[in-house]
C-alpha positions in Angstrom: 92.0 101.4 107.3 89.4 104.5 108.9 92.1 107.2 109.5 89.0 109.7 110.8 89.1 111.4 114.0 86.8 113.3 115.9 88.8 115.3 118.5 86.4 117.1 121.0 87.8 119.3 123.7 86.2 123.5 125.2 89.9 124.4 125.2 90.6 126.2 122.2 94.4 125.4 122.3 94.8 122.0 123.6 92.2 120.8 120.9 94.8 122.7 118.3 97.9 120.7 119.5 95.9 117.3 119.7 94.6 118.1 116.4 98.3 118.6 115.1 99.3 115.5 116.7 96.9 113.3 114.6 97.1 115.0 111.5 101.0 114.9 111.5 100.2 110.9 111.9 98.9 111.3 108.6 95.4 110.8 110.1 92.2 112.6 109.6 90.8 115.6 112.4 88.1 116.4 112.6 87.5 119.3 115.7 84.2 119.9 117.4 84.6 122.6 120.3 82.2 121.4 121.8 78.8 118.7 121.9 76.6 119.8 119.8 79.1 120.7 117.6 79.4 117.1 117.7 76.6 115.7 117.6 75.9 115.6 113.7 79.5 113.6 113.2 77.7 110.4 114.9 75.7 108.5 113.6 76.4 103.8 113.4 77.8 104.7 109.2 80.5 107.2 111.1 84.1 105.3 110.3 86.1 106.8 113.1 86.5 107.3 116.4 85.9 109.1 119.0 88.8 110.8 121.8 87.1 113.6 124.2 87.9 115.6 126.8 86.0 114.9 129.8 85.9 118.2 131.6 84.0 120.4 128.9 81.4 123.1 130.7 77.4 121.9 130.0 77.3 118.2 128.4 80.5 116.9 129.5 82.4 114.0 127.7 80.3 111.5 130.0 77.0 112.2 127.7 79.1 112.1 125.0 80.2 108.9 126.1 76.4 108.1 126.7 74.6 109.7 122.9 77.0 107.6 120.5 77.0 104.3 122.9 72.8 105.2 122.3 73.7 105.6 117.7 76.4 102.9 117.7 78.2 101.1 120.3 80.0 99.9 118.9 81.9 103.1 118.1 85.4 103.9 119.5 85.5 106.4 122.0 88.5 108.1 123.8 88.2 109.6 126.4 90.7 112.6 128.4 90.8 114.1 131.3 93.5 116.4 133.3 92.0 115.1 136.9 94.4 112.0 137.2 90.8 110.7 138.8 90.8 107.0 139.2 87.5 106.7 140.0 86.5 108.9 137.3 88.9 106.8 134.4 87.0 103.4 136.0 83.3 104.7 135.2 84.5 105.5 132.2 85.1 102.0 131.3 82.0 101.4 133.1 80.5 102.6 130.9 82.1 101.7 127.5 84.6 103.8 126.7 87.9 102.0 124.5 89.9 103.8 126.4 91.2 106.4 129.2 94.2 108.5 128.3 95.4 111.2 131.9 96.2 115.2 129.8 98.8 115.8 128.7 100.3 112.2 127.1 103.0 111.6 126.0 102.1 111.5 121.3 103.3 108.0 121.1 101.4 107.6 124.2 97.6 108.9 122.5 98.4 107.5 118.5 99.2 104.2 119.7 95.0 104.3 121.8 94.5 106.2 119.0 95.7 103.3 115.8 94.1 100.8 118.0 90.5 102.6 118.0 91.0 103.2 114.8 92.2 98.9 113.6 89.1 97.8 116.0 86.3 100.7 114.1 87.7 99.0 110.7 87.0 95.8 111.7 82.7 96.4 113.0 81.8 97.9 109.8 83.9 95.7 107.4 82.5 93.6 109.9 78.5 94.5 109.0 79.4 95.6 105.3 80.8 91.4 104.7 76.8 90.7 106.7 74.3 93.1 104.6 75.7 91.5 102.0 74.9 87.9 103.0 71.9 89.9 104.0 70.7 90.4 100.8 72.1 87.5 98.9 74.1 90.3 96.8 75.1 87.5 93.7 77.5 90.2 92.0 79.7 90.1 95.6 79.1 86.5 96.0 80.6 85.7 91.9 82.4 88.2 90.8 86.6 88.1 92.3 88.6 90.8 92.4 89.9 94.2 94.1 90.9 96.6 90.9 89.3 99.0 90.3 87.4 97.1 86.7 86.6 94.6 89.4 84.5 97.5 91.5 83.2 98.6 88.4 82.2 96.1 87.2 80.4 94.8 89.8 78.9 97.9 90.1 77.5 98.4 86.7 75.6 94.9 86.7 73.9 95.2 89.5 72.7 97.9 88.0 71.8 96.3 84.8 70.1 93.7 86.8 67.8 96.5 87.8 66.8 97.5 84.6 63.8 95.9 82.2 65.6 95.4 79.5 68.1 93.1 77.3 71.1 92.8 77.4 74.8 92.2 75.5 77.5 91.0 77.5 80.5 91.6 75.9 84.7 90.3 76.6 87.5 88.7 75.0 87.8 84.5 74.9 87.8 83.1 78.9 86.5 86.3 80.6 83.8 84.4 81.9 80.7 85.8 80.2 78.0 83.2 81.0 78.8 84.1 84.3 78.6 87.5 84.5 75.4 86.8 82.7 74.0 84.7 86.2 74.6 86.8 87.5 72.5 89.4 85.9 70.0 87.6 86.4 70.6 86.0 89.9 70.7 90.0 90.5 67.2 90.4 89.5 63.6 90.7 89.8 63.3 87.8 87.5 65.4 85.3 90.0 63.4 82.9 90.7 62.2 82.4 88.2 64.5 80.2 86.0 67.4 80.8 84.1 68.2 78.7 80.7 71.5 78.5 78.3 71.7 77.4 75.1 74.6 77.8 72.1 73.9 80.4 69.5 75.6 78.7 65.7 72.8 75.9 66.0 69.5 76.9 67.3 66.9 77.5 65.2 64.1 79.3 65.5 61.4 76.9 66.7 64.0 76.0 69.9 64.4 79.9 70.6 59.9 80.1 70.8 60.8 76.6 73.4 63.1 78.3 74.6 61.6 81.7 75.6 58.0 79.6 76.5 60.9 77.4 79.2 62.1 80.6 80.1 58.6 82.1 80.8 59.7 85.1 83.4 62.9 84.4 83.6 65.9 84.3 82.0 67.3 83.6 77.9 71.0 83.4 78.0 72.3 82.6 73.8 76.0 82.4 73.9 78.1 83.4 70.7 75.0 85.7 69.6 77.4 86.6 67.3 77.1 83.0 65.2 73.2 83.0 65.3 71.8 81.7 62.0 70.7 84.0 60.6 66.9 82.9 60.2 67.3 82.7 63.5 68.1 86.3 64.2 65.2 87.3 62.4 63.1 85.3 64.2 64.5 85.8 66.7 64.2 90.1 66.4 60.6 89.4 65.9 60.3 88.3 69.2 61.8 90.7 71.2 59.4 92.9 69.4 56.4 91.9 70.6 57.8 91.9 74.8 58.1 88.6 75.8 57.8 87.7 79.2 61.1 86.3 78.8 64.5 88.2 79.4 67.3 87.5 76.6 70.9 88.3 77.6 73.1 88.0 74.8 76.8 86.6 75.1 79.5 87.5 72.6 83.9 87.4 72.4 83.0 88.6 68.7 82.5 92.3 67.6 78.8 92.5 66.5 80.1 96.1 64.6 82.4 94.2 62.0 79.4 91.5 62.2 76.9 94.4 61.3 79.1 96.3 59.1 79.9 92.0 57.1 76.3 91.9 57.0 76.3 88.7 59.1 74.3 90.5 61.9 71.3 91.5 61.7 70.5 95.1 61.8 67.3 94.9 64.5 68.5 93.0 66.6 72.2 95.0 67.0 70.5 97.8 67.7 68.2 96.1 70.7 71.2 94.4 71.5 73.8 97.7 72.7 70.9 99.4 73.8 72.1 98.2 77.6 76.1 96.9 77.1 78.1 94.6 80.0 81.7 94.3 79.0 84.1 92.0 80.9 87.7 93.6 81.3 89.9 91.1 80.1 93.4 89.6 82.8 95.9 92.4 81.2 94.1 95.1 82.0 93.4 94.2 85.1 97.1 91.8 86.4 96.3 93.6 90.1 93.1 91.0 90.2 95.3 87.7 89.4 96.3 87.1 93.0 93.3 86.8 94.1 91.7 84.9 91.6 94.6 82.4 91.7 94.0 81.6 95.3 90.6 81.6 94.2 90.6 78.7 91.7 93.2 76.9 93.7 90.5 76.3 96.7 88.0 75.7 94.4 90.9 72.8 92.1 91.7 71.2 95.4 88.8 71.1 96.7 87.2 69.4 93.5 89.9 66.8 93.7 90.4 66.0 96.8 93.8 66.9 97.2 95.4 69.9 100.1 95.9 73.1 98.4 99.5 73.9 98.0 100.5 77.6 98.7 100.5 80.6 97.1 104.2 82.0 97.1 104.4 85.9 96.8 107.2 84.8 94.7 104.0 82.7 92.6 102.3 85.8 92.4 104.6 87.8 90.4 105.1 85.5 88.1 101.8 84.8 87.2 101.1 88.5 87.5 104.1 89.1 84.3 102.9 86.9 82.4 99.9 86.5 79.3 96.8 84.9 80.3 95.6 84.9 76.2 92.5 82.9 77.5 91.8 84.6 81.0 89.9 83.5 83.2 89.7 80.2 82.1 93.5 79.8 81.5 93.8 80.8 84.9 91.5 78.4 86.3 93.5 75.5 83.9 96.6 76.9 85.8 94.8 77.3 89.2 94.9 73.0 89.3 97.4 72.5 87.5 99.5 73.6 90.5 97.6 71.5 92.8 98.1 68.8 90.5 101.7 69.2 91.2 101.9 69.6 86.9 102.5 73.5 87.1 106.0 75.4 86.6 104.7 78.9 87.0 107.2 80.9 89.8 110.4 77.7 90.1 112.0 78.9 92.3 113.1 79.4 96.0 109.8 79.0 98.2 108.7 80.6 100.8 111.1 80.8 104.3 113.4 79.6 102.2 116.6 82.0 101.7 115.7 82.7 98.2 112.2 84.0 100.3 111.0 87.2 100.0 109.6 90.0 101.9 107.1 93.0 101.8 109.7 95.6 100.5 110.2 92.5 97.6 107.3 91.5 97.2 105.5 94.8 96.2 108.6 95.2 94.5 107.9 91.9 92.3 104.7 93.3 91.3 106.0 95.9 90.2 108.3 95.5 87.8 105.8 92.6 86.4 103.0 96.1 85.9 105.7 97.7 84.1 106.6 94.7 82.4 103.0 94.0 81.3 102.1 97.1 80.8 104.6 97.5 78.6 104.5 93.8 77.0 100.2 95.5 76.2 101.6 99.0 74.4 104.1 97.1 72.2 106.9 98.0 73.3 105.6 101.8 73.0 106.9 103.4 76.9 104.9 106.9 76.8 101.6 104.3 76.1 103.0 102.5 78.9 103.9 105.1 81.1 100.1 106.9 80.5 97.9 103.2 80.9 100.5 103.2 84.2 99.0 106.5 85.2 102.7 107.8 85.3 105.3 109.9 84.5 106.8 108.9 82.0 110.7 110.7 84.3 109.6 108.0 86.7 108.5 104.9 84.3 111.8 104.9 83.4 113.9 105.3 86.5 111.3 102.1 87.4 112.5 100.3 84.7 116.0 101.3 84.4 116.2 99.8 88.3 114.7 97.4 87.4 116.6 96.7 84.0 114.5 96.7 81.7 114.3 98.3 77.9 110.9 99.0 76.7 112.5 98.0 72.8 112.8 94.3 74.1 109.0 94.9 73.7 108.6 95.0 70.3 108.0 93.1 67.9 
């Protein structure tokens, strides 16, 4: 939620006192002594609210309110006055003020109104962003799930690559969703209205390759597991790419193509052309915080496909899922979701929500934290220093948390 408050008051002492109240509540205060100064901050993209005195020399609070309404009618304005003037309050509300408060007012009353205004503003901005995504038809936002920094970085990178014109190499672990990322790249590009063809590399002959290029003219051709492409077809593909075809190549692989090149199993010209624009799909082990988001979505999809009612995903289940290794990545998690919907999963067995053993927010967060630490230790092979580094924690803090949860790094060593 946004925490910014644009405070407008011509009295320095009052302005300083109000600013201190806001800052003590962990809010970001932008202090302005006049309408002119405040106006520079008021834009449709302003992610906060306005708190303004009414009685100011020159352009007063009502003038400020009118200006804000003309710029963004959904930007909350809270007006303050020391006059106790009821007609003025009625006028302020009638002209679109979010709330009207008398000075001096208790800090708790002021902060309650400000917090409500900030929540309103956050909701407005969120809805606008969602509408913009719908209007833009952003495939990356619709099809690449997760709220982690890695997920957001992947979406951003895919959008950039999609707008470029070169060929693309999508890499990742088994089950990480390479074909879907390839499709998102196509749908996010200027070629989105043209064909998107998919071909498996292992049995793709040179003639079939040329035919696919002809069929996909102006669109994109995705070749899955490009490292398995027959040698003769690799040569043919390199020659096709030298001719600047109208069809864009998007190649996918779970293999180490550099190792394949070193071993003489992959064409050098093709390798160096493809690695100009790589896209790497992070594994679930790198972003465990995305697992609950993905699982809930897969459960909803599985329930719809099977005609079942989606069972509730409890906090206990989320914590159990995050603590597991998902070597099959998204594909394995999707299969688990289907088993869960069909009542065939034993993941997260224990008291259900609402039972005496149910977890509240604090316990839920503790479960999540413990799961993240366990996952980091597992990935680091029990090396505490490496696990602490990946979690960006000081070593002492990391060891303290291990002690709290009864975790011993040596138990995670092979």
